[in-house]
Backbone as JSON, one array per atom type, in Angstrom:
{
  "sequence": "XXXXXXXXXXXXXXXXXXXXXXXXXXXXXXXXXXXXXXXXXXXXXXXXXXXXXXXXXXXXXXXXXXXXXXXXXXXXXXXXXXXXXXXXXXXXXXXXXXXXXXXXXXXXXXXXXXXXXXXXXXXXXXXXXXXXXXXXXXXXXXXXXXXXXXXXXXXXXXXXXXXXXXXXXXXXXXXXXXXXXXXXXXXXXXXXXXXXXXXXXXXXXXXXXX",
  "N": [[-15.9, 4.58, -0.7], [-15.68, 1.4, 0.88], [-13.06, 0.47, 2.83], [-10.69, -1.76, 4.05], [-8.06, -2.09, 6.42], [-5.17, -3.9, 7.0], [-2.79, -3.72, 9.14], [-1.4, -0.83, 10.5], [0.7, 0.92, 10.93], [3.43, 3.13, 10.27], [3.21, 3.32, 7.38], [0.59, 2.26, 6.89], [-0.92, 3.91, 8.64], [-0.49, 6.47, 7.52], [-1.75, 6.17, 5.04], [-4.36, 5.58, 5.84], [-5.09, 8.05, 6.97], [-4.91, 9.73, 4.68], [-6.85, 8.6, 2.95], [-9.15, 8.81, 4.52], [-9.46, 11.56, 4.65], [-10.45, 12.01, 2.15], [-12.99, 11.09, 2.26], [-13.53, 8.35, 2.37], [-14.68, 5.29, 3.84], [-13.14, 3.8, 6.43], [-11.96, 0.84, 7.86], [-10.07, -0.46, 10.38], [-8.49, -3.44, 10.72], [-8.04, -5.68, 13.38], [-6.41, -8.1, 15.47], [-7.39, -10.65, 17.92], [-7.93, -9.3, 21.13], [-7.58, -6.69, 20.54], [-6.3, -3.36, 19.78], [-4.49, -0.79, 21.02], [-3.16, 1.24, 19.65], [-4.48, 1.26, 17.17], [-7.04, 2.02, 18.0], [-6.42, 4.58, 18.94], [-5.64, 5.89, 16.57], [-8.05, 5.76, 15.09], [-9.67, 7.34, 16.69], [-8.93, 9.88, 16.07], [-9.97, 10.54, 13.63], [-12.7, 11.07, 11.4], [-15.1, 8.69, 10.23], [-13.52, 6.45, 10.5], [-13.0, 3.31, 11.84], [-12.6, 0.52, 14.14], [-12.34, -2.95, 13.94], [-12.55, -6.54, 14.53], [-10.23, -8.36, 12.51], [-11.24, -10.19, 10.55], [-13.94, -9.41, 10.3], [-13.6, -6.8, 9.44], [-12.45, -7.17, 6.89], [-14.46, -8.67, 5.63], [-16.52, -6.83, 5.26], [-15.57, -5.1, 3.36], [-14.66, -3.36, 0.29], [-12.2, -3.13, -0.75], [-8.93, -4.07, 0.26], [-6.19, -3.05, 2.14], [-2.9, -4.02, 2.62], [-0.56, -3.54, 4.99], [1.44, -4.36, 6.72], [4.58, -5.24, 8.38], [6.74, -7.06, 6.16], [7.53, -9.62, 6.99], [5.51, -10.36, 8.65], [3.3, -10.98, 7.19], [2.0, -13.51, 6.49], [0.94, -14.47, 8.95], [-0.69, -12.3, 9.59], [-2.67, -12.38, 7.63], [-3.86, -14.81, 7.87], [-6.64, -16.9, 7.76], [-8.43, -14.95, 6.89], [-11.2, -13.64, 4.97], [-10.48, -13.39, 1.96], [-10.85, -14.14, -0.67], [-11.57, -13.28, -3.97], [-11.37, -10.58, -3.44], [-10.06, -7.22, -3.76], [-6.77, -6.74, -3.13], [-4.46, -4.68, -1.93], [-1.13, -4.6, -1.97], [1.12, -3.26, 0.12], [3.56, -3.84, 1.09], [7.1, -4.52, 1.57], [9.74, -6.68, 0.89], [12.51, -6.4, 2.55], [15.89, -6.99, 2.9], [18.95, -7.73, 4.79], [21.28, -5.03, 4.87], [19.97, -3.44, 3.02], [19.15, -5.09, 0.9], [17.29, -7.19, -1.41], [14.7, -8.9, 0.15], [13.91, -11.46, -0.58], [15.93, -12.4, -2.06], [15.7, -11.62, -4.69], [14.51, -13.64, -6.12], [11.81, -13.85, -6.55], [9.01, -11.62, -6.39], [7.66, -10.09, -3.42], [4.95, -9.64, -3.72], [4.16, -11.49, -5.68], [4.64, -13.81, -4.25], [2.71, -13.46, -2.31], [0.4, -13.62, -3.9], [0.54, -16.32, -4.6], [0.1, -17.41, -2.1], [-2.51, -16.58, -1.68], [-4.44, -17.44, -3.87], [-6.96, -16.79, -4.9], [-7.4, -14.15, -4.44], [-7.31, -10.72, -5.61], [-4.5, -9.48, -6.25], [-2.69, -6.5, -5.97], [0.06, -4.34, -6.5], [1.15, -1.5, -4.84], [1.86, 1.8, -3.53], [4.48, 1.56, -2.51], [6.97, 2.42, -3.44], [7.94, 4.71, -2.29], [8.66, 6.52, 0.79], [6.62, 6.59, 3.79], [6.03, 9.23, 4.39], [5.33, 10.54, 2.08], [2.9, 9.46, 1.47], [1.04, 10.37, 3.27], [1.1, 13.07, 2.69], [1.27, 14.21, -0.4], [1.78, 16.49, -1.83], [3.38, 18.64, -4.05], [4.15, 21.64, -4.62], [4.53, 24.04, -7.3], [5.09, 22.76, -9.65], [3.3, 22.97, -11.68], [0.86, 21.3, -13.56], [1.95, 18.84, -13.24], [2.04, 15.77, -11.64], [3.06, 13.76, -8.8], [4.25, 10.49, -9.51], [2.61, 7.38, -9.06], [3.58, 4.21, -9.02], [2.3, 1.15, -10.05], [1.09, -2.26, -10.14], [-0.45, -5.3, -11.39], [-2.48, -8.2, -12.06], [-5.18, -8.25, -12.69], [-7.34, -6.58, -14.7], [-9.69, -5.08, -14.23], [-9.55, -4.63, -11.49], [-7.23, -3.1, -11.39], [-8.1, -0.81, -12.69], [-9.91, 0.25, -10.87], [-8.17, 0.81, -8.74], [-6.5, 2.69, -10.02], [-8.26, 4.85, -10.35], [-8.65, 5.54, -7.68], [-6.07, 6.33, -6.99], [-5.77, 8.62, -8.61], [-7.69, 10.25, -7.42], [-6.47, 10.7, -4.98], [-4.45, 12.37, -5.69], [-2.27, 11.46, -7.15], [-0.4, 10.6, -10.12], [-1.44, 7.85, -11.78], [0.64, 5.18, -12.62], [0.69, 2.61, -14.56], [2.36, -0.3, -14.47], [2.16, -2.81, -15.54], [1.69, -6.39, -15.45], [1.59, -8.53, -12.48], [4.05, -9.63, -12.48], [5.86, -7.61, -12.72], [6.24, -6.62, -10.23], [8.55, -7.19, -8.81], [10.44, -5.45, -9.9], [9.38, -3.03, -9.0], [9.77, -3.35, -6.28], [12.52, -3.24, -6.18], [12.82, -0.6, -6.96], [11.92, 0.59, -4.65], [14.01, -0.05, -2.87], [16.01, 1.49, -4.05], [14.95, 4.08, -3.66], [14.99, 4.21, -0.84], [17.74, 4.05, -0.35], [18.6, 6.43, -1.57], [17.15, 8.34, -0.09], [17.65, 7.8, 2.65], [20.35, 6.98, 2.99], [22.02, 8.43, 1.21], [21.3, 10.91, 1.93], [19.36, 12.5, 0.76], [16.9, 12.97, 1.82], [13.39, 12.5, 2.67], [11.44, 13.79, 1.24], [10.8, 13.53, -1.6], [9.73, 12.46, -4.85], [9.12, 10.45, -7.79], [8.31, 11.28, -11.19], [6.36, 10.95, -14.21], [7.21, 11.93, -17.41], [5.92, 12.94, -20.52], [6.14, 13.07, -24.12]],
  "CA": [[-15.55, 3.16, -0.78], [-15.38, 0.73, 2.14], [-11.69, -0.01, 2.72], [-10.14, -2.37, 5.26], [-6.61, -2.04, 6.58], [-4.45, -4.85, 7.83], [-1.56, -2.98, 9.39], [-1.7, 0.6, 10.66], [1.9, 1.62, 11.39], [3.76, 4.35, 9.52], [2.61, 3.3, 6.04], [-0.85, 2.11, 7.02], [-1.5, 5.1, 9.26], [-0.47, 7.57, 6.55], [-2.78, 5.92, 4.02], [-5.66, 5.74, 6.5], [-5.37, 9.49, 7.06], [-5.15, 10.28, 3.35], [-8.13, 8.11, 2.42], [-10.23, 9.36, 5.34], [-9.67, 12.96, 4.24], [-11.21, 12.01, 0.89], [-14.35, 10.63, 2.5], [-13.7, 6.9, 2.34], [-14.97, 4.66, 5.13], [-11.99, 2.96, 6.72], [-12.02, -0.04, 9.03], [-8.78, -1.05, 10.71], [-8.68, -4.8, 11.23], [-7.1, -6.06, 14.44], [-6.55, -9.46, 15.97], [-7.99, -10.78, 19.24], [-7.29, -8.49, 22.14], [-7.65, -5.3, 20.14], [-5.06, -2.61, 19.55], [-4.59, 0.58, 21.53], [-2.71, 2.17, 18.61], [-5.56, 1.37, 16.19], [-8.09, 2.83, 18.62], [-5.96, 5.97, 18.99], [-5.71, 6.43, 15.21], [-9.46, 5.92, 14.72], [-10.27, 8.42, 17.47], [-8.52, 11.16, 15.5], [-10.47, 10.7, 12.27], [-14.08, 10.69, 11.12], [-15.32, 7.57, 9.3], [-12.53, 5.39, 10.71], [-13.38, 2.47, 12.97], [-11.75, -0.65, 14.4], [-13.09, -4.2, 14.09], [-11.74, -7.73, 14.3], [-9.74, -8.36, 11.13], [-12.13, -10.92, 9.64], [-15.11, -8.57, 10.06], [-13.17, -5.65, 8.63], [-12.27, -7.62, 5.51], [-15.74, -9.14, 5.1], [-17.35, -5.7, 4.89], [-14.8, -4.16, 2.56], [-14.55, -3.47, -1.16], [-10.76, -3.15, -1.03], [-8.13, -4.31, 1.46], [-4.8, -2.62, 2.1], [-1.99, -4.78, 3.47], [0.53, -2.62, 5.32], [2.22, -4.9, 7.83], [5.93, -5.65, 7.97], [6.64, -8.19, 5.24], [7.69, -10.9, 7.68], [4.29, -10.65, 9.4], [2.19, -11.09, 6.24], [1.25, -14.76, 6.56], [0.16, -14.49, 10.19], [-1.69, -11.24, 9.56], [-3.74, -12.71, 6.69], [-4.37, -16.15, 8.13], [-8.06, -17.05, 8.07], [-9.26, -13.82, 6.46], [-12.0, -13.95, 3.77], [-9.91, -12.54, 0.92], [-11.16, -14.64, -2.01], [-12.31, -12.35, -4.81], [-11.23, -9.18, -3.01], [-8.91, -6.43, -4.19], [-5.8, -6.68, -2.04], [-3.36, -3.78, -2.3], [0.06, -4.98, -1.22], [1.99, -2.12, 0.39], [4.72, -4.35, 1.82], [8.36, -4.66, 0.85], [10.69, -7.61, 1.5], [13.82, -5.76, 2.62], [16.84, -7.84, 3.59], [20.1, -7.05, 5.42], [22.06, -4.16, 4.0], [19.08, -2.94, 1.96], [19.04, -6.03, -0.21], [15.94, -7.72, -1.57], [14.52, -9.9, 1.18], [13.71, -12.79, -1.17], [17.09, -12.59, -2.95], [15.25, -11.32, -6.06], [14.0, -14.83, -6.8], [10.46, -13.47, -6.92], [8.57, -10.48, -5.59], [6.77, -10.37, -2.3], [3.56, -9.65, -4.2], [3.92, -12.79, -6.32], [4.54, -14.79, -3.17], [1.4, -13.22, -1.71], [-0.6, -14.17, -4.82], [0.59, -17.77, -4.44], [-0.53, -17.7, -0.81], [-3.94, -16.26, -1.79], [-4.66, -17.51, -5.32], [-8.26, -16.26, -5.3], [-7.44, -12.7, -4.22], [-6.83, -9.89, -6.73], [-3.38, -8.78, -5.63], [-2.14, -5.33, -6.65], [1.21, -3.74, -5.82], [1.13, -0.04, -4.9], [2.26, 2.49, -2.3], [5.69, 0.93, -1.99], [8.25, 2.92, -3.94], [8.34, 5.88, -1.51], [8.42, 6.43, 2.22], [5.26, 6.91, 4.24], [5.82, 10.68, 4.44], [4.7, 10.96, 0.82], [1.54, 8.93, 1.39], [0.21, 11.27, 4.06], [1.1, 14.38, 2.02], [1.98, 14.07, -1.68], [1.72, 17.77, -2.54], [4.66, 19.24, -4.45], [3.79, 22.87, -5.33], [5.52, 24.63, -8.18], [5.33, 21.94, -10.83], [2.16, 23.07, -12.59], [-0.08, 20.17, -13.52], [2.69, 17.6, -13.06], [1.76, 15.1, -10.37], [3.97, 12.65, -8.5], [3.79, 9.22, -10.07], [2.48, 6.19, -8.21], [3.79, 3.04, -9.86], [1.53, 0.02, -9.53], [0.97, -3.38, -11.08], [-1.37, -6.36, -11.02], [-2.91, -9.02, -13.2], [-6.61, -8.1, -12.94], [-7.53, -5.27, -15.34], [-10.76, -4.33, -13.57], [-9.03, -4.21, -10.18], [-6.28, -2.01, -11.62], [-8.86, 0.38, -13.04], [-10.44, 0.81, -9.61], [-7.04, 1.39, -8.02], [-6.06, 3.89, -10.73], [-9.19, 5.92, -10.01], [-8.37, 5.94, -6.31], [-4.8, 7.06, -7.01], [-6.04, 9.95, -9.14], [-8.42, 10.99, -6.4], [-5.53, 11.07, -3.92], [-3.49, 13.34, -6.19], [-1.16, 10.82, -7.84], [-0.56, 10.13, -11.49], [-1.29, 6.39, -11.79], [1.56, 4.66, -13.63], [0.45, 1.16, -14.65], [3.61, -0.93, -14.91], [1.9, -4.11, -16.14], [1.24, -7.49, -14.61], [2.22, -8.7, -11.17], [5.44, -10.03, -12.68], [6.72, -6.43, -12.62], [6.33, -6.2, -8.83], [9.95, -7.28, -8.38], [11.1, -4.2, -10.27], [8.91, -1.99, -8.09], [10.43, -3.56, -4.98], [13.89, -2.71, -6.32], [12.69, 0.86, -6.92], [11.82, 0.94, -3.23], [15.36, -0.09, -2.31], [16.71, 2.66, -4.57], [14.44, 5.27, -2.97], [15.49, 4.2, 0.53], [19.17, 4.39, -0.38], [18.73, 7.85, -1.87], [16.56, 9.15, 0.97], [18.2, 7.55, 3.98], [21.8, 6.82, 3.03], [22.67, 9.54, 0.5], [20.94, 12.15, 2.58], [18.44, 13.31, -0.03], [15.68, 13.21, 2.57], [12.23, 11.72, 2.24], [10.45, 14.61, 0.53], [10.93, 13.53, -3.06], [9.09, 11.36, -5.57], [9.41, 10.44, -9.22], [7.17, 11.61, -12.04], [6.48, 10.51, -15.6], [7.08, 13.0, -18.4], [5.6, 12.43, -21.86], [6.19, 14.01, -25.25]],
  "C": [[-15.29, 2.63, 0.63], [-14.02, 0.05, 2.02], [-11.24, -0.56, 4.06], [-8.63, -2.25, 5.25], [-6.14, -3.16, 7.49], [-3.05, -4.27, 7.99], [-1.83, -1.49, 9.43], [-0.52, 1.35, 11.27], [2.17, 2.85, 10.55], [3.08, 4.4, 8.16], [1.09, 3.22, 6.13], [-1.51, 3.35, 7.59], [-1.55, 6.28, 8.3], [-1.56, 7.4, 5.51], [-4.18, 6.02, 4.61], [-6.03, 7.22, 6.56], [-5.69, 10.09, 5.7], [-6.51, 9.87, 2.81], [-9.3, 8.67, 3.21], [-10.51, 10.81, 4.96], [-10.48, 13.06, 2.97], [-12.58, 11.33, 1.04], [-14.58, 9.14, 2.44], [-13.94, 6.37, 3.75], [-13.9, 3.61, 5.38], [-12.26, 2.12, 7.96], [-10.64, -0.66, 9.22], [-9.03, -2.41, 11.33], [-7.61, -5.15, 12.25], [-7.39, -7.49, 14.87], [-7.16, -9.46, 17.36], [-7.2, -9.96, 20.26], [-7.26, -7.01, 21.8], [-6.29, -4.66, 20.0], [-5.25, -1.18, 20.02], [-4.17, 1.59, 20.46], [-3.76, 2.35, 17.52], [-6.69, 2.23, 16.74], [-7.7, 4.31, 18.64], [-6.04, 6.62, 17.62], [-7.15, 6.7, 14.81], [-10.1, 7.09, 15.45], [-9.96, 9.8, 16.9], [-9.24, 11.5, 14.2], [-11.94, 10.31, 12.17], [-14.08, 9.5, 10.16], [-14.23, 6.52, 9.37], [-12.92, 4.63, 11.96], [-12.44, 1.28, 13.07], [-12.65, -1.86, 14.62], [-12.11, -5.37, 14.05], [-11.42, -7.88, 12.82], [-10.7, -9.05, 10.16], [-13.38, -10.11, 9.31], [-14.76, -7.38, 9.18], [-13.06, -6.03, 7.16], [-13.61, -7.99, 4.88], [-16.62, -7.99, 4.63], [-16.7, -4.72, 3.94], [-14.94, -4.4, 1.06], [-13.09, -3.59, -1.59], [-10.03, -3.32, 0.29], [-6.71, -3.82, 1.2], [-3.99, -3.44, 3.09], [-0.76, -3.92, 3.73], [1.27, -3.06, 6.58], [3.69, -5.0, 7.42], [5.85, -6.92, 7.13], [6.7, -9.52, 5.97], [6.44, -11.3, 8.47], [3.1, -10.97, 8.5], [1.37, -12.36, 6.45], [0.39, -14.82, 7.81], [-0.96, -13.47, 10.14], [-2.89, -11.6, 8.69], [-4.39, -14.06, 6.95], [-5.85, -16.13, 8.49], [-8.95, -15.92, 7.61], [-9.97, -14.13, 5.14], [-11.59, -13.07, 2.59], [-10.21, -13.0, -0.5], [-12.01, -13.63, -2.77], [-12.13, -10.89, -4.48], [-9.98, -8.53, -3.61], [-7.99, -6.27, -2.99], [-4.6, -5.86, -2.49], [-2.18, -4.08, -1.38], [0.99, -3.78, -1.1], [3.27, -2.54, 1.09], [5.95, -4.42, 0.93], [9.26, -5.66, 1.58], [12.1, -7.02, 1.46], [14.74, -6.63, 3.47], [17.98, -7.04, 4.2], [20.86, -6.2, 4.42], [21.28, -3.59, 2.84], [19.18, -3.79, 0.7], [17.6, -6.48, -0.33], [15.77, -8.92, -0.64], [14.27, -11.3, 0.69], [14.81, -13.09, -2.18], [16.73, -12.41, -4.42], [14.8, -12.55, -6.83], [12.59, -14.58, -7.32], [10.08, -12.28, -6.05], [7.74, -10.94, -4.41], [5.33, -10.45, -2.73], [3.22, -10.96, -4.9], [3.82, -13.9, -5.29], [3.18, -14.68, -2.49], [0.3, -13.8, -2.6], [-0.62, -15.69, -4.76], [-0.09, -18.2, -3.15], [-2.04, -17.55, -0.88], [-4.34, -16.27, -3.26], [-5.98, -16.91, -5.79], [-8.42, -14.77, -5.02], [-6.92, -11.98, -5.46], [-5.73, -8.98, -6.19], [-2.86, -7.67, -6.54], [-0.96, -4.81, -5.83], [1.14, -2.23, -5.98], [1.57, 0.5, -3.55], [3.48, 1.83, -1.66], [6.97, 1.66, -2.38], [8.73, 4.18, -3.24], [8.15, 5.6, -0.03], [7.04, 6.93, 2.59], [4.99, 8.4, 4.26], [5.1, 11.19, 3.2], [3.28, 10.42, 0.66], [0.57, 9.81, 2.17], [0.07, 12.63, 3.37], [1.93, 14.27, 0.75], [1.96, 15.36, -2.49], [3.13, 18.29, -2.79], [4.36, 20.49, -5.28], [4.92, 23.31, -6.27], [5.81, 23.85, -9.44], [4.15, 21.97, -11.81], [1.23, 21.89, -12.43], [0.63, 18.83, -13.33], [2.43, 17.03, -11.67], [2.84, 14.06, -10.08], [3.39, 11.34, -9.01], [3.68, 8.15, -9.0], [2.51, 4.97, -9.12], [3.07, 1.85, -9.24], [1.46, -1.07, -10.57], [-0.02, -4.4, -10.53], [-1.87, -7.06, -12.26], [-4.37, -8.81, -13.58], [-6.89, -6.69, -13.45], [-8.59, -4.44, -14.63], [-10.29, -3.81, -12.21], [-8.07, -3.04, -10.35], [-7.0, -0.72, -11.98], [-9.42, 1.05, -11.8], [-9.31, 1.48, -8.83], [-6.56, 2.67, -8.69], [-6.96, 5.08, -10.42], [-8.94, 6.45, -8.61], [-7.08, 6.75, -6.24], [-4.99, 8.48, -7.54], [-6.73, 10.83, -8.11], [-7.48, 11.5, -5.31], [-4.43, 12.01, -4.41], [-2.27, 12.76, -6.87], [-1.45, 10.72, -9.33], [-0.39, 8.62, -11.46], [-0.37, 5.96, -12.93], [1.45, 3.14, -13.61], [1.69, 0.5, -15.26], [3.41, -2.33, -15.48], [1.41, -5.13, -15.14], [2.02, -7.6, -13.32], [3.68, -9.15, -11.3], [6.39, -8.84, -12.71], [6.88, -5.95, -11.18], [7.76, -6.25, -8.31], [10.7, -6.0, -8.71], [10.65, -3.04, -9.37], [9.57, -2.12, -6.72], [11.89, -3.1, -5.03], [13.88, -1.18, -6.4], [12.6, 1.35, -5.48], [13.21, 0.97, -2.6], [16.18, 1.12, -2.78], [16.27, 3.92, -3.84], [14.99, 5.33, -1.55], [16.96, 4.6, 0.57], [19.38, 5.88, -0.65], [18.27, 8.71, -0.69], [17.32, 9.03, 2.28], [19.73, 7.54, 4.02], [22.54, 7.97, 2.35], [22.35, 10.89, 1.12], [20.03, 13.05, 1.78], [17.18, 13.68, 0.74], [14.48, 12.53, 1.94], [11.25, 12.49, 1.38], [10.77, 14.69, -0.96], [10.21, 12.32, -3.62], [9.59, 11.4, -7.01], [8.14, 10.79, -9.99], [7.44, 11.1, -13.45], [6.25, 11.69, -16.53], [6.85, 12.37, -19.77], [5.86, 13.5, -22.91], [5.87, 13.25, -26.53]]
}
């Protein structure tokens, strides 16, 4: 799959590496002037290149948004996102690990309002980036770590679910984009457990059925 990335820091970089290992063609989109960090990341991996953001998006089948939340509007300005699958990996985190939008709405819903013709999906948010680069947890048999995601477009979610399975996750479809707020609160819980309680970053959640 041809996948564009807007944002290539801890989260974006981890996902670029994971997807590249599975043979996907990744293009990191950058603004005018280029990016030394994007060039450095691309130089380490096969099938990863760097292009101006608009070109990266125009040639993609799926776009990952992995910028800081406060940079979203500037990062997406002028990009040809109508009709495209846009995976929102951002989290609006406020002071003291509160919700950055005061829980009035999710960041993903705000993004959908900003880009009404894009197919916005929420994923890769409820854990830290360490689990995106390496999600292997030996010793649990066939049980896989769960990746909770949501979105309003059924076809787009099916494509994302297939990608999640390929990357070693159990896709957990949480419903429409109106559940993104709950996923963002799961992120805050994970951060508090990992960073403040001292549980460390090497844990995920899983879904058990009976």
